[in-house]
N, C-alpha and C positions, 0 to 999 in steps of 0.2 A: 600447597594447594593441589587438590586432586583434579583430574581431567574433567570430571563431572561439574565441579565448581567452576572451572574455567569456561566450560560450555554454557553454564547458567549465566555467567557474567557477560560473555559475548552475545548470547541470545537476548539478554535484557538490554544491552547496549544497542543492538539492532532494533529492538522494540521502541526504545526511546527515539532513535533516528526516524523510524517510521511514524511515530506519534507526531513529531515536529513536521514531517512531510504532510501528514493528515491535516494538522492545524494550518499549515500554509495553504493547502488546497481549500480549506474551509474559508479562508479570507477572500478567495476568488468567487465564492458562491454568490454573494450579493450582486456583483457586477454582471455575472452571467444571467442571473434572474432578471435584473433590470434590462439588460440588452434583449433578452427573450421577450419580455413584456412589450418593449418598444416595437419589435418586429411582429409580434402577434397582433398588435393594434392596427395592422395594415399600413404602417408608415414606410414599408420597404417591400422589396420583391420576395417571392417565395423562396428564392435561392438563399437569401440571408436568414430568413425565418428557419428554414430547414438546417442551415449551417449552425445556427445558434442552438437548435434542438439537439443536434448531434453532439455539439461541444458540451452542452450541459449534461446530456446523458452519460457521456464518457467521463466527465468530471465526477458525477455521482457514483458511477461504477468504480472508479479508482478510489474514491473515498471509502466506499463500502469494503473493497478489498483491503485497503490499508487498515481499516478499523479491525477487521478480523485477523489480519496478519500481526498487528500489534498485540492482540490478545494471545495469539498462538505462540509468538516468540517470547512474550513475557512469562508465560507459564512454563516454558522450557520443558515440555513434556518428553516422553520417550521417543517420539518421532524425531524431534529436533536433536536429541542426544545421539540417536542412531545415525542421523545424517552427518553431524559434526565428528562423531567418533568412529565412523565407518573406516575400516582399513583400506588403504589405497591398493592399487594393483601391484605395486612393488612389494608392499608388506605381505600381500597374499601369496606372492611368488616365493618369498623367503620362508614361508611356513611350510 
């Protein structure tokens, strides 16, 4: 197995891990939306409403970032291969 094939396998394994992380976050979305709708209807203080907005915003940002990371790692393009195959400082010193 060549090093590029190994990088592709590792990259795709990371993509699968992040895909499951994305799907896990997706399962939290309905409860966040329900909670936000409860707080938006004036049934609580502004603190809880703003807290739910922030929580939902960061959940959505994390999901978007994971979505693009899954695609990037699955493709295992040149940037990923350069990162995983970059020589370490010790290897550079030996050259």
